[in-house]
N, CA, C and O atoms as a Tinker XYZ file with bonds, in Angstrom:
   544  protein
     1  N      6.111000   -5.568000    1.137000    73     2
     2  CA     7.279000   -6.371000    1.473000    64     1     3
     3  C      8.526000   -5.476000    1.789000    63     2     4     5
     4  O      9.316000   -5.878000    2.644000    81     3
     5  N      8.719000   -4.446000    1.236000    73     3     6
     6  CA     9.938000   -3.606000    1.402000    64     5     7
     7  C      9.982000   -3.134000    2.905000    63     6     8     9
     8  O     11.048000   -3.118000    3.521000    81     7
     9  N      8.747000   -2.735000    3.494000    73     7    10
    10  CA     8.812000   -2.269000    4.853000    64     9    11
    11  C      9.217000   -3.516000    5.814000    63    10    12    13
    12  O     10.004000   -3.371000    6.749000    81    11
    13  N      8.649000   -4.658000    5.516000    73    11    14
    14  CA     9.007000   -5.827000    6.232000    64    13    15
    15  C     10.577000   -6.104000    6.280000    63    14    16    17
    16  O     11.176000   -6.309000    7.336000    81    15
    17  N     11.124000   -6.089000    5.140000    73    15    18
    18  CA    12.642000   -6.324000    4.991000    64    17    19
    19  C     13.388000   -5.226000    5.594000    63    18    20    21
    20  O     14.466000   -5.450000    6.144000    81    19
    21  N     12.875000   -4.021000    5.529000    73    19    22
    22  CA    13.631000   -2.943000    6.137000    64    21    23
    23  C     13.578000   -2.987000    7.607000    63    22    24    25
    24  O     14.581000   -2.666000    8.245000    81    23
    25  N     12.498000   -3.356000    8.203000    73    23    26
    26  CA    12.384000   -3.569000    9.779000    64    25    27
    27  C     13.146000   -4.679000   10.066000    63    26    28    29
    28  O     13.791000   -4.620000   11.113000    81    27
    29  N     13.239000   -5.746000    9.353000    73    27    30
    30  CA    13.973000   -6.957000    9.660000    64    29    31
    31  C     15.552000   -6.605000    9.644000    63    30    32    33
    32  O     16.342000   -7.088000   10.455000    81    31
    33  N     15.881000   -5.776000    8.702000    73    31    34
    34  CA    17.385000   -5.495000    8.568000    64    33    35
    35  C     17.760000   -4.433000    9.694000    63    34    36    37
    36  O     18.884000   -4.470000   10.195000    81    35
    37  N     16.876000   -3.544000   10.069000    73    35    38
    38  CA    17.048000   -2.559000   11.074000    64    37    39
    39  C     17.012000   -3.057000   12.550000    63    38    40    41
    40  O     17.663000   -2.536000   13.456000    81    39
    41  N     16.222000   -4.070000   12.683000    73    39    42
    42  CA    15.971000   -4.550000   14.130000    64    41    43
    43  C     17.256000   -4.755000   14.959000    63    42    44    45
    44  O     17.336000   -4.253000   16.080000    81    43
    45  N     18.280000   -5.494000   14.425000    73    43    46
    46  CA    19.444000   -5.679000   15.251000    64    45    47
    47  C     20.157000   -4.422000   15.726000    63    46    48    49
    48  O     20.957000   -4.453000   16.662000    81    47
    49  N     19.856000   -3.350000   15.080000    73    47    50
    50  CA    20.548000   -2.008000   15.340000    64    49    51
    51  C     19.703000   -1.091000   16.250000    63    50    52    53
    52  O     20.127000   -0.036000   16.723000    81    51
    53  N     18.452000   -1.601000   16.453000    73    51    54
    54  CA    17.562000   -0.584000   17.212000    64    53    55
    55  C     17.615000   -0.892000   18.746000    63    54    56    57
    56  O     17.622000   -2.042000   19.184000    81    55
    57  N     17.649000    0.183000   19.491000    73    55    58
    58  CA    17.743000    0.156000   21.003000    64    57    59
    59  C     16.478000    0.778000   21.622000    63    58    60    61
    60  O     15.661000    1.400000   20.943000    81    59
    61  N     16.365000    0.585000   22.901000    73    59    62
    62  CA    15.307000    1.224000   23.665000    64    61    63
    63  C     15.381000    2.679000   23.370000    63    62    64    65
    64  O     16.423000    3.334000   23.348000    81    63
    65  N     14.108000    3.154000   23.130000    73    63    66
    66  CA    13.937000    4.649000   22.819000    64    65    67
    67  C     13.953000    4.924000   21.428000    63    66    68    69
    68  O     13.591000    6.044000   21.068000    81    67
    69  N     14.332000    4.042000   20.541000    73    67    70
    70  CA    14.269000    4.173000   19.131000    64    69    71
    71  C     12.768000    4.073000   18.571000    63    70    72    73
    72  O     11.869000    3.575000   19.249000    81    71
    73  N     12.579000    4.550000   17.367000    73    71    74
    74  CA    11.188000    4.496000   16.761000    64    73    75
    75  C     11.233000    4.032000   15.316000    63    74    76    77
    76  O     12.142000    4.358000   14.552000    81    75
    77  N     10.186000    3.235000   14.968000    73    75    78
    78  CA     9.908000    2.957000   13.588000    64    77    79
    79  C      8.680000    3.712000   13.204000    63    78    80    81
    80  O      7.648000    3.548000   13.855000    81    79
    81  N      8.727000    4.566000   12.142000    73    79    82
    82  CA     7.643000    5.276000   11.756000    64    81    83
    83  C      7.245000    4.900000   10.331000    63    82    84    85
    84  O      8.027000    5.104000    9.403000    81    83
    85  N      6.074000    4.368000   10.146000    73    83    86
    86  CA     5.737000    3.942000    8.857000    64    85    87
    87  C      4.720000    5.101000    8.241000    63    86    88    89
    88  O      4.038000    5.860000    8.930000    81    87
    89  N      4.759000    5.075000    7.036000    73    87    90
    90  CA     3.848000    6.065000    6.312000    64    89    91
    91  C      2.731000    5.298000    5.611000    63    90    92    93
    92  O      2.986000    4.462000    4.744000    81    91
    93  N      1.559000    5.577000    5.974000    73    91    94
    94  CA     0.362000    4.812000    5.388000    64    93    95
    95  C     -0.306000    5.931000    4.538000    63    94    96    97
    96  O      0.337000    6.692000    3.814000    81    95
    97  N     -1.571000    5.958000    4.683000    73    95    98
    98  CA    -2.492000    7.026000    3.917000    64    97    99
    99  C     -3.790000    6.996000    4.563000    63    98   100   101
   100  O     -4.142000    6.025000    5.233000    81    99
   101  N     -4.602000    8.144000    4.369000    73    99   102
   102  CA    -5.946000    8.015000    4.741000    64   101   103
   103  C     -6.685000    6.949000    3.944000    63   102   104   105
   104  O     -7.731000    6.473000    4.385000    81   103
   105  N     -6.180000    6.570000    2.810000    73   103   106
   106  CA    -6.924000    5.530000    1.944000    64   105   107
   107  C     -6.835000    4.143000    2.819000    63   106   108   109
   108  O     -7.727000    3.303000    2.710000    81   107
   109  N     -5.836000    3.968000    3.597000    73   107   110
   110  CA    -5.809000    2.745000    4.469000    64   109   111
   111  C     -6.895000    2.679000    5.449000    63   110   112   113
   112  O     -7.311000    1.597000    5.862000    81   111
   113  N     -7.396000    3.876000    5.857000    73   111   114
   114  CA    -8.380000    3.914000    6.837000    64   113   115
   115  C     -9.850000    3.838000    6.270000    63   114   116   117
   116  O    -10.768000    3.305000    6.894000    81   115
   117  N     -9.976000    4.379000    5.118000    73   115   118
   118  CA   -11.258000    4.446000    4.537000    64   117   119
   119  C    -11.534000    3.705000    3.250000    63   118   120   121
   120  O    -12.677000    3.646000    2.797000    81   119
   121  N    -10.483000    3.130000    2.647000    73   119   122
   122  CA   -10.559000    2.505000    1.367000    64   121   123
   123  C    -10.611000    3.548000    0.186000    63   122   124   125
   124  O    -10.618000    4.763000    0.384000    81   123
   125  N    -10.646000    2.959000   -1.067000    73   123   126
   126  CA   -10.636000    3.807000   -2.243000    64   125   127
   127  C    -11.415000    3.045000   -3.249000    63   126   128   129
   128  O    -11.300000    1.828000   -3.393000    81   127
   129  N    -12.242000    3.826000   -3.966000    73   127   130
   130  CA   -12.891000    3.234000   -5.109000    64   129   131
   131  C    -12.075000    3.214000   -6.447000    63   130   132   133
   132  O    -12.375000    2.480000   -7.388000    81   131
   133  N    -11.079000    4.031000   -6.449000    73   131   134
   134  CA   -10.247000    4.181000   -7.705000    64   133   135
   135  C     -8.831000    3.669000   -7.509000    63   134   136   137
   136  O     -8.161000    3.403000   -8.507000    81   135
   137  N     -8.337000    3.515000   -6.307000    73   135   138
   138  CA    -6.876000    3.110000   -5.986000    64   137   139
   139  C     -7.077000    1.945000   -5.121000    63   138   140   141
   140  O     -6.654000    2.062000   -3.971000    81   139
   141  N     -7.642000    0.842000   -5.451000    73   139   142
   142  CA    -7.885000   -0.285000   -4.591000    64   141   143
   143  C     -6.523000   -1.024000   -4.177000    63   142   144   145
   144  O     -6.372000   -1.468000   -3.039000    81   143
   145  N     -5.617000   -1.120000   -5.098000    73   143   146
   146  CA    -4.286000   -1.607000   -4.819000    64   145   147
   147  C     -3.493000   -0.840000   -3.841000    63   146   148   149
   148  O     -2.853000   -1.380000   -2.939000    81   147
   149  N     -3.553000    0.496000   -4.052000    73   147   150
   150  CA    -2.879000    1.351000   -3.177000    64   149   151
   151  C     -3.386000    1.379000   -1.730000    63   150   152   153
   152  O     -2.607000    1.349000   -0.777000    81   151
   153  N     -4.689000    1.435000   -1.602000    73   151   154
   154  CA    -5.414000    1.456000   -0.416000    64   153   155
   155  C     -5.137000    0.112000    0.365000    63   154   156   157
   156  O     -4.845000    0.128000    1.560000    81   155
   157  N     -5.241000   -1.034000   -0.358000    73   155   158
   158  CA    -4.919000   -2.345000    0.290000    64   157   159
   159  C     -3.510000   -2.372000    0.828000    63   158   160   161
   160  O     -3.304000   -2.825000    1.954000    81   159
   161  N     -2.548000   -1.918000    0.089000    73   159   162
   162  CA    -1.169000   -1.923000    0.466000    64   161   163
   163  C     -0.833000   -1.105000    1.642000    63   162   164   165
   164  O      0.006000   -1.452000    2.473000    81   163
   165  N     -1.502000   -0.020000    1.694000    73   163   166
   166  CA    -1.406000    0.931000    2.898000    64   165   167
   167  C     -2.051000    0.297000    4.098000    63   166   168   169
   168  O     -1.532000    0.445000    5.204000    81   167
   169  N     -3.181000   -0.420000    3.941000    73   167   170
   170  CA    -3.862000   -1.038000    5.062000    64   169   171
   171  C     -3.021000   -2.125000    5.622000    63   170   172   173
   172  O     -2.976000   -2.313000    6.837000    81   171
   173  N     -2.309000   -2.895000    4.719000    73   171   174
   174  CA    -1.316000   -4.004000    5.105000    64   173   175
   175  C     -0.204000   -3.238000    5.948000    63   174   176   177
   176  O      0.155000   -3.742000    7.012000    81   175
   177  N      0.331000   -2.092000    5.533000    73   175   178
   178  CA     1.375000   -1.368000    6.179000    64   177   179
   179  C      0.862000   -1.158000    7.614000    63   178   180   181
   180  O      1.576000   -1.488000    8.560000    81   179
   181  N     -0.381000   -0.606000    7.807000    73   179   182
   182  CA    -0.966000   -0.296000    9.081000    64   181   183
   183  C     -0.985000   -1.564000    9.920000    63   182   184   185
   184  O     -0.499000   -1.549000   11.050000    81   183
   185  N     -1.501000   -2.598000    9.433000    73   183   186
   186  CA    -1.567000   -3.902000   10.144000    64   185   187
   187  C     -0.297000   -4.404000   10.535000    63   186   188   189
   188  O     -0.112000   -4.816000   11.680000    81   187
   189  N      0.598000   -4.401000    9.662000    73   187   190
   190  CA     2.093000   -4.910000    9.958000    64   189   191
   191  C      2.589000   -4.153000   11.094000    63   190   192   193
   192  O      3.010000   -4.710000   12.108000    81   191
   193  N      2.544000   -2.813000   10.933000    73   191   194
   194  CA     3.078000   -1.822000   12.025000    64   193   195
   195  C      2.481000   -2.101000   13.379000    63   194   196   197
   196  O      3.186000   -2.222000   14.380000    81   195
   197  N      1.150000   -2.201000   13.393000    73   195   198
   198  CA     0.462000   -2.440000   14.625000    64   197   199
   199  C      0.924000   -3.804000   15.201000    63   198   200   201
   200  O      1.099000   -3.947000   16.411000    81   199
   201  N      1.107000   -4.751000   14.351000    73   199   202
   202  CA     1.551000   -6.086000   14.851000    64   201   203
   203  C      2.895000   -6.095000   15.401000    63   202   204   205
   204  O      3.086000   -6.695000   16.459000    81   203
   205  N      3.875000   -5.484000   14.793000    73   203   206
   206  CA     5.255000   -5.450000   15.297000    64   205   207
   207  C      5.336000   -4.498000   16.514000    63   206   208   209
   208  O      6.273000   -4.646000   17.299000    81   207
   209  N      4.414000   -3.531000   16.720000    73   207   210
   210  CA     4.454000   -2.612000   17.844000    64   209   211
   211  C      4.425000   -3.378000   19.068000    63   210   212   213
   212  O      5.201000   -3.119000   19.988000    81   211
   213  N      3.567000   -4.314000   19.130000    73   211   214
   214  CA     3.422000   -5.185000   20.419000    64   213   215
   215  C      4.733000   -5.771000   20.830000    63   214   216   217
   216  O      5.153000   -5.638000   21.979000    81   215
   217  N      5.390000   -6.427000   19.893000    73   215   218
   218  CA     6.646000   -7.134000   20.114000    64   217   219
   219  C      7.781000   -6.117000   20.436000    63   218   220   221
   220  O      8.548000   -6.318000   21.378000    81   219
   221  N      7.868000   -5.070000   19.670000    73   219   222
   222  CA     8.937000   -4.094000   19.824000    64   221   223
   223  C      8.889000   -3.337000   21.090000    63   222   224   225
   224  O      9.929000   -2.974000   21.640000    81   223
   225  N      7.622000   -3.065000   21.612000    73   223   226
   226  CA     7.538000   -2.315000   22.774000    64   225   227
   227  C      8.120000   -2.974000   23.944000    63   226   228   229
   228  O      8.611000   -2.298000   24.849000    81   227
   229  N      8.094000   -4.331000   23.984000    73   227   230
   230  CA     8.721000   -5.083000   25.107000    64   229   231
   231  C     10.181000   -4.546000   25.211000    63   230   232   233
   232  O     10.730000   -4.506000   26.312000    81   231
   233  N     10.798000   -4.147000   24.111000    73   231   234
   234  CA    12.269000   -3.761000   24.168000    64   233   235
   235  C     12.301000   -2.272000   24.168000    63   234   236   237
   236  O     13.392000   -1.748000   23.944000    81   235
   237  N     11.311000   -1.546000   24.375000    73   235   238
   238  CA    11.382000   -0.021000   24.366000    64   237   239
   239  C     11.450000    0.567000   23.103000    63   238   240   241
   240  O     11.838000    1.733000   23.019000    81   239
   241  N     11.111000   -0.102000   22.043000    73   239   242
   242  CA    11.077000    0.382000   20.668000    64   241   243
   243  C      9.621000    0.729000   20.297000    63   242   244   245
   244  O      8.719000   -0.091000   20.464000    81   243
   245  N      9.411000    1.939000   19.798000    73   243   246
   246  CA     8.027000    2.254000   19.382000    64   245   247
   247  C      7.906000    2.173000   17.916000    63   246   248   249
   248  O      8.755000    2.613000   17.140000    81   247
   249  N      6.706000    1.534000   17.541000    73   247   250
   250  CA     6.317000    1.462000   16.091000    64   249   251
   251  C      5.013000    2.161000   15.864000    63   250   252   253
   252  O      4.020000    1.791000   16.491000    81   251
   253  N      4.950000    3.164000   14.993000    73   251   254
   254  CA     3.685000    3.945000   14.801000    64   253   255
   255  C      3.599000    4.283000   13.291000    63   254   256   257
   256  O      4.511000    4.092000   12.487000    81   255
   257  N      2.315000    4.842000   12.995000    73   255   258
   258  CA     2.035000    5.135000   11.635000    64   257   259
   259  C      1.691000    6.551000   11.419000    63   258   260   261
   260  O      0.942000    7.064000   12.250000    81   259
   261  N      2.101000    7.237000   10.476000    73   259   262
   262  CA     1.514000    8.472000   10.078000    64   261   263
   263  C      0.696000    8.146000    8.810000    63   262   264   265
   264  O      1.185000    7.466000    7.907000    81   263
   265  N     -0.606000    8.660000    8.756000    73   263   266
   266  CA    -1.499000    8.413000    7.674000    64   265   267
   267  C     -1.911000    9.786000    7.149000    63   266   268   269
   268  O     -2.915000   10.323000    7.617000    81   267
   269  N     -1.191000   10.375000    6.209000    73   267   270
   270  CA    -1.568000   11.658000    5.717000    64   269   271
   271  C     -2.709000   11.501000    4.682000    63   270   272   273
   272  O     -2.878000   10.493000    3.997000    81   271
   273  N     -3.430000   12.561000    4.653000    73   271   274
   274  CA    -4.474000   12.790000    3.591000    64   273   275
   275  C     -3.741000   13.341000    2.300000    63   274   276   277
   276  O     -2.519000   13.299000    2.161000    81   275
   277  N     -4.594000   13.847000    1.401000    73   275   278
   278  CA    -3.947000   14.453000    0.227000    64   277   279
   279  C     -3.011000   15.562000    0.611000    63   278   280   281
   280  O     -3.364000   16.538000    1.273000    81   279
   281  N     -1.792000   15.356000    0.155000    73   279   282
   282  CA    -0.788000   16.363000    0.428000    64   281   283
   283  C     -0.186000   16.839000   -0.897000    63   282   284   285
   284  O     -0.026000   16.057000   -1.834000    81   283
   285  N      0.125000   18.055000   -0.956000    73   283   286
   286  CA     0.611000   18.685000   -2.173000    64   285   287
   287  C      2.069000   18.181000   -2.383000    63   286   288   289
   288  O      3.001000   18.611000   -1.702000    81   287
   289  N      2.219000   17.243000   -3.366000    73   287   290
   290  CA     3.625000   16.778000   -3.655000    64   289   291
   291  C      3.785000   16.630000   -5.151000    63   290   292   293
   292  O      2.778000   16.714000   -5.855000    81   291
   293  N      4.899000   16.428000   -5.658000    73   291   294
   294  CA     5.070000   16.076000   -7.109000    64   293   295
   295  C      4.408000   14.892000   -7.583000    63   294   296   297
   296  O      4.127000   14.754000   -8.773000    81   295
   297  N      4.111000   13.911000   -6.582000    73   295   298
   298  CA     3.432000   12.731000   -6.937000    64   297   299
   299  C      1.927000   13.044000   -7.528000    63   298   300   301
   300  O      1.426000   12.354000   -8.416000    81   299
   301  N      1.315000   14.096000   -6.965000    73   299   302
   302  CA    -0.026000   14.434000   -7.454000    64   301   303
   303  C      0.077000   14.728000   -8.856000    63   302   304   305
   304  O     -0.729000   14.198000   -9.621000    81   303
   305  N      1.004000   15.540000   -9.316000    73   303   306
   306  CA     1.155000   15.905000  -10.683000    64   305   307
   307  C      1.496000   14.779000  -11.624000    63   306   308   309
   308  O      1.133000   14.804000  -12.800000    81   307
   309  N      2.238000   13.727000  -11.071000    73   307   310
   310  CA     2.744000   12.640000  -11.835000    64   309   311
   311  C      1.701000   11.576000  -11.937000    63   310   312   313
   312  O      1.857000   10.690000  -12.776000    81   311
   313  N      0.607000   11.582000  -11.126000    73   311   314
   314  CA    -0.390000   10.505000  -11.160000    64   313   315
   315  C     -1.109000   10.499000  -12.352000    63   314   316   317
   316  O     -1.866000   11.424000  -12.644000    81   315
   317  N     -0.913000    9.425000  -13.140000    73   315   318
   318  CA    -1.568000    9.370000  -14.616000    64   317   319
   319  C     -2.988000    8.942000  -14.426000    63   318   320   321
   320  O     -3.822000    9.238000  -15.281000    81   319
   321  N     -3.332000    8.226000  -13.299000    73   319   322
   322  CA    -4.754000    7.950000  -13.114000    64   321   323
   323  C     -5.604000    9.069000  -12.518000    63   322   324   325
   324  O     -6.796000    8.875000  -12.281000    81   323
   325  N     -5.008000   10.241000  -12.271000    73   323   326
   326  CA    -5.759000   11.336000  -11.811000    64   325   327
   327  C     -6.658000   11.970000  -12.897000    63   326   328   329
   328  O     -6.126000   12.388000  -13.926000    81   327
   329  N     -7.908000   12.056000  -12.732000    73   327   330
   330  CA    -8.811000   12.703000  -13.736000    64   329   331
   331  C     -8.260000   14.230000  -14.003000    63   330   332   333
   332  O     -7.623000   14.871000  -13.167000    81   331
   333  N     -8.591000   14.664000  -15.214000    73   331   334
   334  CA    -8.228000   16.026000  -15.479000    64   333   335
   335  C     -8.475000   17.020000  -14.510000    63   334   336   337
   336  O     -7.594000   17.843000  -14.259000    81   335
   337  N     -9.643000   17.046000  -13.894000    73   335   338
   338  CA   -10.012000   18.009000  -12.852000    64   337   339
   339  C     -9.622000   17.438000  -11.535000    63   338   340   341
   340  O    -10.047000   18.038000  -10.548000    81   339
   341  N     -8.938000   16.456000  -11.362000    73   339   342
   342  CA    -8.568000   15.925000  -10.066000    64   341   343
   343  C     -7.764000   16.710000   -9.226000    63   342   344   345
   344  O     -8.005000   16.744000   -8.019000    81   343
   345  N     -6.790000   17.376000   -9.744000    73   343   346
   346  CA    -5.806000   18.222000   -9.032000    64   345   347
   347  C     -6.599000   19.363000   -8.344000    63   346   348   349
   348  O     -6.373000   19.677000   -7.175000    81   347
   349  N     -7.527000   19.964000   -9.100000    73   347   350
   350  CA    -8.350000   21.076000   -8.537000    64   349   351
   351  C     -9.261000   20.615000   -7.404000    63   350   352   353
   352  O     -9.492000   21.344000   -6.439000    81   351
   353  N     -9.776000   19.390000   -7.539000    73   351   354
   354  CA   -10.636000   18.863000   -6.477000    64   353   355
   355  C     -9.933000   18.132000   -5.248000    63   354   356   357
   356  O    -10.543000   17.811000   -4.229000    81   355
   357  N     -8.675000   17.923000   -5.450000    73   355   358
   358  CA    -7.945000   17.208000   -4.371000    64   357   359
   359  C     -8.070000   17.796000   -2.985000    63   358   360   361
   360  O     -7.709000   18.949000   -2.746000    81   359
   361  N     -8.623000   16.933000   -2.011000    73   359   362
   362  CA    -8.917000   17.445000   -0.689000    64   361   363
   363  C    -10.184000   18.223000   -0.438000    63   362   364   365
   364  O    -10.519000   18.557000    0.698000    81   363
   365  N    -10.848000   18.490000   -1.470000    73   363   366
   366  CA   -12.055000   19.368000   -1.456000    64   365   367
   367  C    -13.252000   18.597000   -0.697000    63   366   368   369
   368  O    -14.159000   19.273000   -0.211000    81   367
   369  N    -13.267000   17.277000   -0.594000    73   367   370
   370  CA   -14.356000   16.595000   -0.005000    64   369   371
   371  C    -14.136000   16.473000    1.515000    63   370   372   373
   372  O    -15.041000   15.947000    2.164000    81   371
   373  N    -13.145000   16.859000    2.085000    73   371   374
   374  CA   -12.974000   16.923000    3.579000    64   373   375
   375  C    -13.416000   18.110000    4.155000    63   374   376   377
   376  O    -13.696000   19.091000    3.467000    81   375
   377  N    -13.504000   18.090000    5.448000    73   375   378
   378  CA   -14.005000   19.188000    6.214000    64   377   379
   379  C    -13.169000   20.512000    5.932000    63   378   380   381
   380  O    -13.759000   21.586000    5.813000    81   379
   381  N    -11.873000   20.424000    5.833000    73   379   382
   382  CA   -10.906000   21.609000    5.654000    64   381   383
   383  C    -11.124000   22.126000    4.194000    63   382   384   385
   384  O    -10.908000   23.296000    3.878000    81   383
   385  N    -11.588000   21.125000    3.292000    73   383   386
   386  CA   -11.808000   21.599000    1.843000    64   385   387
   387  C    -10.617000   21.922000    1.125000    63   386   388   389
   388  O    -10.701000   22.699000    0.174000    81   387
   389  N     -9.444000   21.395000    1.476000    73   387   390
   390  CA    -8.217000   21.654000    0.777000    64   389   391
   391  C     -7.289000   20.541000    0.918000    63   390   392   393
   392  O     -7.532000   19.604000    1.679000    81   391
   393  N     -6.248000   20.612000    0.220000    73   391   394
   394  CA    -5.071000   19.672000    0.230000    64   393   395
   395  C     -4.052000   20.180000    1.321000    63   394   396   397
   396  O     -3.875000   21.376000    1.549000    81   395
   397  N     -3.445000   19.224000    1.927000    73   395   398
   398  CA    -2.462000   19.641000    2.871000    64   397   399
   399  C     -1.109000   19.945000    2.331000    63   398   400   401
   400  O     -0.786000   19.616000    1.190000    81   399
   401  N     -0.351000   20.550000    3.117000    73   399   402
   402  CA     1.010000   20.905000    2.588000    64   401   403
   403  C      2.038000   20.036000    3.450000    63   402   404   405
   404  O      1.741000   19.723000    4.602000    81   403
   405  N      3.242000   19.656000    2.880000    73   403   406
   406  CA     4.239000   18.784000    3.583000    64   405   407
   407  C      4.462000   19.289000    4.910000    63   406   408   409
   408  O      4.457000   18.503000    5.857000    81   407
   409  N      4.675000   20.628000    5.093000    73   407   410
   410  CA     5.037000   21.129000    6.426000    64   409   411
   411  C      3.888000   21.054000    7.440000    63   410   412   413
   412  O      4.092000   21.314000    8.626000    81   411
   413  N      2.689000   20.700000    6.980000    73   411   414
   414  CA     1.621000   20.352000    8.026000    64   413   415
   415  C      1.577000   18.948000    8.361000    63   414   416   417
   416  O      0.909000   18.582000    9.328000    81   415
   417  N      2.230000   18.124000    7.649000    73   415   418
   418  CA     2.357000   16.659000    7.952000    64   417   419
   419  C      3.555000   16.370000    8.768000    63   418   420   421
   420  O      3.504000   15.468000    9.604000    81   419
   421  N      4.689000   17.106000    8.581000    73   419   422
   422  CA     5.951000   16.805000    9.162000    64   421   423
   423  C      5.922000   16.742000   10.674000    63   422   424   425
   424  O      6.526000   15.841000   11.255000    81   423
   425  N      5.208000   17.715000   11.366000    73   423   426
   426  CA     5.183000   17.568000   12.836000    64   425   427
   427  C      4.735000   16.252000   13.428000    63   426   428   429
   428  O      5.135000   15.917000   14.543000    81   427
   429  N      3.914000   15.492000   12.715000    73   427   430
   430  CA     3.472000   14.111000   13.188000    64   429   431
   431  C      4.765000   13.195000   13.240000    63   430   432   433
   432  O      4.966000   12.418000   14.173000    81   431
   433  N      5.581000   13.341000   12.219000    73   431   434
   434  CA     6.835000   12.556000   12.206000    64   433   435
   435  C      7.719000   12.925000   13.399000    63   434   436   437
   436  O      8.253000   12.081000   14.118000    81   435
   437  N      7.833000   14.234000   13.555000    73   435   438
   438  CA     8.715000   14.810000   14.705000    64   437   439
   439  C      8.314000   14.204000   16.025000    63   438   440   441
   440  O      9.119000   13.628000   16.756000    81   439
   441  N      6.967000   14.365000   16.314000    73   439   442
   442  CA     6.399000   13.917000   17.554000    64   441   443
   443  C      6.785000   12.394000   17.684000    63   442   444   445
   444  O      7.305000   12.006000   18.731000    81   443
   445  N      6.547000   11.537000   16.662000    73   443   446
   446  CA     6.744000   10.122000   16.864000    64   445   447
   447  C      8.219000    9.784000   16.888000    63   446   448   449
   448  O      8.566000    8.702000   17.362000    81   447
   449  N      9.080000   10.608000   16.425000    73   447   450
   450  CA    10.521000   10.358000   16.394000    64   449   451
   451  C     11.033000   10.818000   17.784000    63   450   452   453
   452  O     12.108000   10.343000   18.150000    81   451
   453  N     10.417000   11.650000   18.567000    73   451   454
   454  CA    10.832000   12.119000   19.807000    64   453   455
   455  C     10.482000   11.143000   20.996000    63   454   456   457
   456  O      9.319000   10.998000   21.373000    81   455
   457  N     11.501000   10.510000   21.540000    73   455   458
   458  CA    11.191000    9.642000   22.730000    64   457   459
   459  C     10.526000   10.472000   23.821000    63   458   460   461
   460  O      9.583000   10.001000   24.457000    81   459
   461  N     11.014000   11.747000   24.062000    73   459   462
   462  CA    10.570000   12.574000   25.072000    64   461   463
   463  C      9.108000   12.813000   24.932000    63   462   464   465
   464  O      8.439000   12.833000   25.965000    81   463
   465  N      8.565000   12.985000   23.845000    73   463   466
   466  CA     7.305000   13.290000   23.535000    64   465   467
   467  C      6.266000   12.137000   23.372000    63   466   468   469
   468  O      5.102000   12.214000   23.766000    81   467
   469  N      6.805000   11.090000   22.761000    73   467   470
   470  CA     5.916000    9.936000   22.376000    64   469   471
   471  C      6.344000    8.543000   22.988000    63   470   472   473
   472  O      6.143000    7.471000   22.417000    81   471
   473  N      6.954000    8.685000   24.211000    73   471   474
   474  CA     7.391000    7.373000   24.849000    64   473   475
   475  C      6.162000    6.491000   25.140000    63   474   476   477
   476  O      6.295000    5.274000   25.268000    81   475
   477  N      4.970000    7.096000   25.244000    73   475   478
   478  CA     3.757000    6.292000   25.650000    64   477   479
   479  C      2.868000    5.979000   24.294000    63   478   480   481
   480  O      1.723000    5.533000   24.356000    81   479
   481  N      3.478000    6.243000   23.197000    73   479   482
   482  CA     2.684000    6.013000   21.933000    64   481   483
   483  C      3.379000    4.891000   21.187000    63   482   484   485
   484  O      4.542000    4.980000   20.795000    81   483
   485  N      2.554000    3.761000   21.000000    73   483   486
   486  CA     2.974000    2.574000   20.390000    64   485   487
   487  C      1.789000    1.958000   19.523000    63   486   488   489
   488  O      0.654000    1.846000   19.984000    81   487
   489  N      2.099000    1.609000   18.373000    73   487   490
   490  CA     0.974000    0.940000   17.501000    64   489   491
   491  C     -0.118000    1.815000   17.109000    63   490   492   493
   492  O     -1.223000    1.361000   16.811000    81   491
   493  N      0.187000    3.193000   17.099000    73   491   494
   494  CA    -0.952000    4.181000   16.863000    64   493   495
   495  C     -0.820000    4.651000   15.412000    63   494   496   497
   496  O      0.230000    4.546000   14.778000    81   495
   497  N     -1.983000    5.191000   14.911000    73   495   498
   498  CA    -2.039000    5.873000   13.703000    64   497   499
   499  C     -2.318000    7.290000   13.994000    63   498   500   501
   500  O     -3.265000    7.620000   14.708000    81   499
   501  N     -1.483000    8.159000   13.436000    73   499   502
   502  CA    -1.710000    9.627000   13.470000    64   501   503
   503  C     -2.216000    9.931000   12.083000    63   502   504   505
   504  O     -1.450000    9.818000   11.125000    81   503
   505  N     -3.461000   10.308000   11.929000    73   503   506
   506  CA    -4.044000   10.754000   10.712000    64   505   507
   507  C     -3.971000   12.247000   10.737000    63   506   508   509
   508  O     -4.514000   12.968000   11.575000    81   507
   509  N     -3.151000   12.677000    9.605000    73   507   510
   510  CA    -3.202000   14.203000    9.365000    64   509   511
   511  C     -3.841000   14.227000    7.942000    63   510   512   513
   512  O     -3.185000   14.181000    6.902000    81   511
   513  N     -5.232000   14.307000    8.021000    73   511   514
   514  CA    -5.994000   14.085000    6.806000    64   513   515
   515  C     -6.911000   15.326000    6.441000    63   514   516   517
   516  O     -7.646000   15.240000    5.456000    81   515
   517  N     -6.888000   16.369000    7.140000    73   515   518
   518  CA    -7.831000   17.395000    6.798000    64   517   519
   519  C     -9.280000   16.951000    7.128000    63   518   520   521
   520  O    -10.256000   17.461000    6.579000    81   519
   521  N     -9.358000   15.969000    8.062000    73   519   522
   522  CA   -10.651000   15.470000    8.428000    64   521   523
   523  C    -11.259000   14.443000    7.420000    63   522   524   525
   524  O    -12.421000   14.063000    7.563000    81   523
   525  N    -10.504000   14.015000    6.447000    73   523   526
   526  CA   -11.109000   13.087000    5.488000    64   525   527
   527  C    -11.629000   11.749000    6.005000    63   526   528   529
   528  O    -12.548000   11.153000    5.444000    81   527
   529  N    -11.062000   11.337000    7.003000    73   527   530
   530  CA   -11.478000   10.011000    7.593000    64   529   531
   531  C    -12.699000   10.226000    8.519000    63   530   532   533
   532  O    -13.187000    9.233000    9.059000    81   531
   533  N    -13.215000   11.419000    8.736000    73   531   534
   534  CA   -14.331000   11.698000    9.487000    64   533   535
   535  C    -15.505000   11.982000    8.538000    63   534   536   537
   536  O    -16.642000   12.051000    9.005000    81   535
   537  N    -15.287000   12.141000    7.284000    73   535   538
   538  CA   -16.203000   12.449000    6.314000    64   537   539
   539  C    -17.315000   11.296000    6.196000    63   538   540   541
   540  O    -17.020000   10.106000    6.304000    81   539
   541  N    -18.529000   11.726000    5.982000    73   539   542
   542  CA   -19.586000   10.608000    5.845000    64   541   543
   543  C    -19.822000   10.291000    4.436000    63   542   544
   544  O    -20.635000    9.420000    4.127000    81   543
């Protein structure tokens, strides 16, 4: 709901060339057996952003999503639901076999914020997941 209200409040101030960038998660793309509520909320974020992208694009405003995979942040340490060995295993199931760093995720946001680079990108999901959404 917060993203809905934020977009609603920001809309009167947005002009052609501006961008809305939502943050979802790889969990939105593949689901989760342990974080069902989190995965569902991120999937809703994806659906909402894709829905508004169609309407905003008519006014030259781009709405897109970055869906990071496991990224090393303080939230990982603070996650009380993380099993004891969870931090050591974080990201290991993907093709890269590791957790991402914030500086590896940031360029996706820079790309989407740049009208010069992403003027033809609307309603898209950029997954920076270490390949987790391709895992079988």
